[in-house]
FIPA-214558 format. One record per residue (C-alpha): residue in three letters; x, y, z. Coordinates in steps of 0.05 Angstrom, whole numbers, padded with zeros to 5 digits, always signed. Example, Ala and Ser with C-alpha at 12.3 -4.5 7.8 and 13.67 -1.06 7.14 Angstrom:
// FIPA-214558
ala+00246-00090+00156
ser+00273-00021+00143
***
This chain:
// FIPA-214558
unk+02918+02265+02193
unk+02910+02336+02181
unk+02854+02348+02131
unk+02902+02396+02087
unk+02960+02354+02092
unk+02917+02293+02067
unk+02889+02340+02011
unk+02961+02354+01991
unk+02989+02284+01992
unk+02933+02261+01952
unk+02949+02321+01899
unk+03017+02298+01899
unk+03004+02224+01889
unk+02959+02239+01835
unk+03009+02284+01796
unk+03065+02226+01807
unk+03053+02182+01747
unk+03096+02122+01791
unk+03030+02122+01837
unk+02979+02071+01815
unk+02905+02085+01812
unk+02901+02035+01864
unk+02943+02075+01916
unk+02899+02139+01891
unk+02834+02102+01909
unk+02853+02081+01971
unk+02872+02156+01997
unk+02810+02187+01967
unk+02775+02132+02013
unk+02815+02153+02073
unk+02803+02231+02057
unk+02735+02220+02054
unk+02733+02179+02119
unk+02777+02234+02156
unk+02733+02289+02130
unk+02665+02253+02134
unk+02645+02272+02065
unk+02592+02220+02063
unk+02575+02211+01992
unk+02652+02212+01966
unk+02659+02158+02023
unk+02603+02117+01994
unk+02636+02129+01923
unk+02703+02105+01939
unk+02683+02047+01980
unk+02697+01982+01949
unk+02650+01949+01903
unk+02667+01883+01896
unk+02707+01829+01935
unk+02769+01837+01907
unk+02775+01905+01911
unk+02748+01898+01986
unk+02803+01849+02002
unk+02856+01895+01969
unk+02839+01950+02019
unk+02823+01911+02082
unk+02852+01842+02078
unk+02917+01812+02089
unk+02963+01797+02025
unk+02978+01724+02029
unk+03039+01737+01975
unk+03072+01785+02017
unk+03049+01760+02085
unk+03030+01833+02106
unk+02970+01868+02117
unk+02934+01912+02066
unk+02936+01990+02074
unk+02871+01992+02112
unk+02877+01925+02152
unk+02883+01955+02220
unk+02823+02007+02217
unk+02778+01959+02176
unk+02729+01957+02229
unk+02723+02034+02232
unk+02713+02044+02158
unk+02659+01984+02155
unk+02620+02008+02217
unk+02620+02079+02184
unk+02599+02047+02113
unk+02540+02012+02147
unk+02522+02071+02188
unk+02512+02111+02126
unk+02466+02053+02098
unk+02419+02066+02150
unk+02398+02134+02122
unk+02345+02132+02074
unk+02382+02177+02022
unk+02432+02124+02015
unk+02395+02066+02005
unk+02410+02060+01937
unk+02484+02034+01960
unk+02460+01974+01999
unk+02470+01932+01938
unk+02539+01937+01944
unk+02530+01885+02003
unk+02519+01839+01947
unk+02577+01864+01903
unk+02627+01853+01959
unk+02596+01789+01978
unk+02596+01759+01908
unk+02654+01710+01894
unk+02677+01722+01969
unk+02721+01675+02007
unk+02719+01673+02084
unk+02779+01701+02122
unk+02785+01725+02195
unk+02789+01799+02213
unk+02762+01851+02163
unk+02728+01801+02118
unk+02696+01765+02171
unk+02675+01830+02205
unk+02640+01848+02138
unk+02610+01779+02135
unk+02577+01790+02201
unk+02556+01866+02190
unk+02521+01843+02124
unk+02484+01783+02155
unk+02460+01836+02215
unk+02438+01883+02167
unk+02400+01838+02123
unk+02367+01803+02184
unk+02351+01868+02223
unk+02331+01911+02170
unk+02290+01849+02130
unk+02329+01861+02068
unk+02322+01789+02040
unk+02303+01818+01980
unk+02371+01834+01959
unk+02384+01756+01954
unk+02313+01737+01934
unk+02316+01787+01873
unk+02386+01751+01844
unk+02395+01699+01794
unk+02408+01634+01822
unk+02483+01629+01803
unk+02484+01697+01842
unk+02455+01681+01902
unk+02492+01620+01902
unk+02557+01659+01910
unk+02533+01710+01959
unk+02502+01659+02010
unk+02567+01616+02004
unk+02601+01673+02032
unk+02548+01694+02083
unk+02541+01622+02107
unk+02620+01602+02097
unk+02665+01599+02161
unk+02714+01550+02195
unk+02651+01514+02228
unk+02590+01535+02187
unk+02525+01544+02225
unk+02454+01535+02188
unk+02418+01598+02209
unk+02346+01569+02206
unk+02315+01644+02213
unk+02355+01675+02160
unk+02340+01615+02109
unk+02266+01617+02126
unk+02263+01689+02098
unk+02289+01668+02032
unk+02249+01649+01974
unk+02234+01576+01964
unk+02293+01570+01904
unk+02342+01607+01950
unk+02333+01561+02007
unk+02341+01505+01966
unk+02413+01534+01945
unk+02423+01542+02019
unk+02411+01468+02031
unk+02454+01449+01968
unk+02512+01488+01991
unk+02513+01453+02063
unk+02507+01389+02026
unk+02556+01398+01975
unk+02604+01460+01984
unk+02612+01480+02060
unk+02627+01415+02084
unk+02643+01346+02062
unk+02585+01305+02045
unk+02583+01267+02112
unk+02585+01329+02158
unk+02510+01338+02155
unk+02477+01290+02199
unk+02427+01261+02150
unk+02414+01300+02083
unk+02346+01276+02075
unk+02330+01295+02150
unk+02362+01366+02141
unk+02320+01373+02074
unk+02258+01352+02104
unk+02262+01399+02166
unk+02288+01456+02127
unk+02242+01448+02059
unk+02179+01496+02056
unk+02118+01461+02056
unk+02063+01466+02007
unk+01987+01480+02032
unk+01930+01443+01997
unk+01859+01457+01975
unk+01812+01449+02033
unk+01761+01403+02002
unk+01721+01393+02065
unk+01705+01465+02075
unk+01695+01475+02000
unk+01643+01424+02002
unk+01609+01449+02063
unk+01606+01518+02030
unk+01565+01485+01970
unk+01530+01433+02008
unk+01464+01471+02017
unk+01463+01507+01948
unk+01401+01487+01906
unk+01444+01497+01841
unk+01514+01501+01825
unk+01544+01571+01814
unk+01595+01591+01757
unk+01650+01607+01803
unk+01677+01603+01872
unk+01672+01682+01879
unk+01595+01671+01867
unk+01591+01618+01927
unk+01621+01680+01975
unk+01581+01732+01946
unk+01511+01689+01962
unk+01532+01698+02032
unk+01498+01765+02023
unk+01434+01729+02002
unk+01437+01671+02052
unk+01491+01665+02102
unk+01473+01591+02118
unk+01478+01569+02052
unk+01550+01576+02045
unk+01567+01568+02118
unk+01628+01521+02130
unk+01626+01483+02199
unk+01697+01471+02191
unk+01726+01542+02181
unk+01673+01579+02234
unk+01637+01522+02277
unk+01568+01497+02279
unk+01516+01543+02254
unk+01447+01521+02262
unk+01445+01464+02309
unk+01477+01448+02375
unk+01437+01381+02393
unk+01502+01337+02386
unk+01559+01385+02389
unk+01626+01360+02412
unk+01668+01391+02463
unk+01718+01408+02405
unk+01668+01448+02373
unk+01664+01489+02431
unk+01736+01510+02421
unk+01755+01571+02376
unk+01820+01615+02365
unk+01828+01687+02388
unk+01864+01720+02323
unk+01900+01782+02335
unk+01962+01824+02293
unk+02013+01870+02311
unk+01986+01912+02244
unk+01917+01942+02236
unk+01887+01983+02180
unk+01820+02016+02204
unk+01786+02008+02135
unk+01812+01930+02132
unk+01827+01909+02204
unk+01853+01845+02227
unk+01788+01829+02260
unk+01765+01812+02185
unk+01805+01752+02186
unk+01759+01722+02241
unk+01688+01756+02219
unk+01660+01696+02188
unk+01651+01743+02124
unk+01676+01716+02061
unk+01675+01790+02026
unk+01716+01824+02078
unk+01794+01823+02080
unk+01855+01838+02125
unk+01900+01885+02086
unk+01973+01910+02096
unk+02032+01928+02056
unk+02085+01887+02038
unk+02138+01917+02081
unk+02091+01922+02144
unk+02130+01862+02178
unk+02061+01831+02199
unk+02052+01773+02242
unk+01984+01746+02257
unk+01975+01710+02327
unk+01928+01654+02343
unk+01912+01637+02414
unk+01858+01589+02439
unk+01803+01633+02466
unk+01785+01614+02539
unk+01735+01669+02548
unk+01662+01657+02557
unk+01643+01702+02492
unk+01635+01642+02447
unk+01635+01584+02490
unk+01572+01537+02511
unk+01602+01528+02581
unk+01620+01575+02633
unk+01637+01575+02705
unk+01667+01515+02747
unk+01663+01478+02678
unk+01687+01533+02633
unk+01743+01521+02578
unk+01792+01558+02625
unk+01781+01519+02681
unk+01772+01452+02651
unk+01837+01453+02607
unk+01903+01448+02636
unk+01956+01498+02615
unk+01999+01443+02585
unk+01944+01400+02557
unk+01959+01380+02481
unk+01898+01410+02437
unk+01927+01397+02368
unk+01979+01346+02346
unk+02001+01364+02291
unk+01975+01436+02282
unk+01922+01445+02220
unk+01897+01507+02191
unk+01855+01531+02141
unk+01855+01602+02107
unk+01828+01639+02049
unk+01885+01679+02015
unk+01871+01743+01974
unk+01811+01788+01971
unk+01759+01746+01945
unk+01701+01799+01939
unk+01709+01785+01861
unk+01755+01755+01813
unk+01782+01818+01790
unk+01799+01848+01865
unk+01831+01778+01879
unk+01884+01794+01820
unk+01892+01863+01828
unk+01914+01859+01899
unk+01976+01816+01928
unk+01965+01750+01965
unk+02012+01716+02008
unk+02060+01663+01979
unk+02105+01638+02031
unk+02093+01644+02111
unk+02135+01625+02167
unk+02103+01594+02225
unk+02123+01599+02299
unk+02099+01566+02364
unk+02115+01610+02425
unk+02164+01653+02381
unk+02203+01590+02358
unk+02208+01579+02285
unk+02177+01514+02259
unk+02163+01516+02186
unk+02155+01561+02127
unk+02091+01543+02089
unk+02078+01558+02014
unk+02007+01583+02001
unk+01971+01567+01939
unk+01953+01627+01892
unk+01884+01608+01896
unk+01816+01641+01917
unk+01798+01569+01945
unk+01798+01554+02019
unk+01862+01520+02027
unk+01896+01480+02091
unk+01964+01465+02111
unk+01994+01423+02170
unk+02051+01439+02214
unk+02092+01382+02251
unk+02090+01408+02321
unk+02040+01406+02380
unk+01989+01464+02404
unk+01974+01468+02479
unk+01928+01511+02522
unk+01971+01568+02526
unk+02008+01567+02465
unk+02011+01625+02416
unk+02014+01602+02343
unk+02046+01658+02298
unk+02040+01671+02224
unk+02091+01714+02193
unk+02074+01727+02116
unk+02146+01726+02080
unk+02134+01731+02004
unk+02080+01752+01967
unk+02043+01738+01896
unk+02041+01810+01865
unk+01973+01841+01848
unk+01967+01864+01778
unk+01940+01934+01798
unk+01953+01945+01878
unk+02006+01930+01922
unk+01961+01914+01984
unk+01965+01846+02008
unk+01908+01808+02028
unk+01876+01752+02070
unk+01801+01746+02070
unk+01793+01694+02128
unk+01832+01649+02177
unk+01799+01588+02210
unk+01772+01597+02278
unk+01742+01534+02302
unk+01779+01472+02323
unk+01724+01422+02311
unk+01760+01390+02258
unk+01831+01404+02274
unk+01833+01391+02354
unk+01851+01318+02384
unk+01793+01277+02372
unk+01810+01245+02448
unk+01789+01314+02476
unk+01714+01296+02457
unk+01715+01232+02493
unk+01749+01266+02555
unk+01702+01325+02561
unk+01635+01308+02538
unk+01601+01376+02523
unk+01527+01355+02529
unk+01536+01330+02600
unk+01584+01389+02618
unk+01526+01434+02594
unk+01475+01405+02637
unk+01522+01416+02699
unk+01530+01487+02690
***
């Protein structure tokens, strides 16, 4: 439509008392879409579901399409394109506005729903839902998951906070289908409910075992590493420290730890440097992934050549079942720095890029451990993906001080019977 003609029509409609505000608002949106007036278009785009439906939906009373029904995809695409611009970020909250109290329908309503889900997933905008109170979140999540045949999206749900994941579960159990449509409610809950980490009492006991006197806090034990590293060494975390006379094969297995993110001052190598007082540091929006592979190089191994780990272990050999890991959450150089910096709260676990489970880490400087109910084989890749965080009182940095590097306590005991390390060492 000619821009001048459209402006003239708008002027006439505004002056005519018989025209409703609703019709004027639609015409304003049409004009801003044609002229590509971005600010005006964003301001006139619907802010709630009822308004959105009255523009782009199907009128069930008259059994006719609403004014912009046929052009809905073009308008919706343009709106989401504008949200991709940093200067319009404030308008992304309108996704929540339109989704609130929404009900699934075909065509424009469904198209907006799909675009909203993709935007949240691709841009990692899960805070739009996590920051809502529970009743608001329930309304939004109902709309996002509702359809003629609702499908549970494990990846989407795993990015939600614990409370919001529980809302999704209850929606699938009570609202989206009949009660019997979920194949085993308890199984569904068990498979999708985050798992809580626990304190690693073994590693903490090892950290204290050689100390002649008890120190006031865990931070003092960590600091003692500067005085005598052996006094506060943890065999479970790092492997055998001082004697190899009775080493097992599993103690000869180590993780190689890396990350897609690296800070020169606080690099990912701090995760596996056996130093309590260093930390890997990143920002909450960094989309960090921490990868753990079985280190098959000869760098740390007592075996080499024909009897090296690389030659002994088959590609599909089961190393762990289930997966068990310990780590030190936060920056534990001091009590002040622990609380001033952020810590990881929820962490997704993948094996070979397949989502397995979400772990809730404890907000504690103590060494903690968790179990993931799946197997880990020789050539598998474990990925830890921090998801939500405990906020620091002073800094927005997120810190992890250490991740377990030795598999001696967590690999399958049968490996020690299958591969006798002492005998193999004598053969090299």
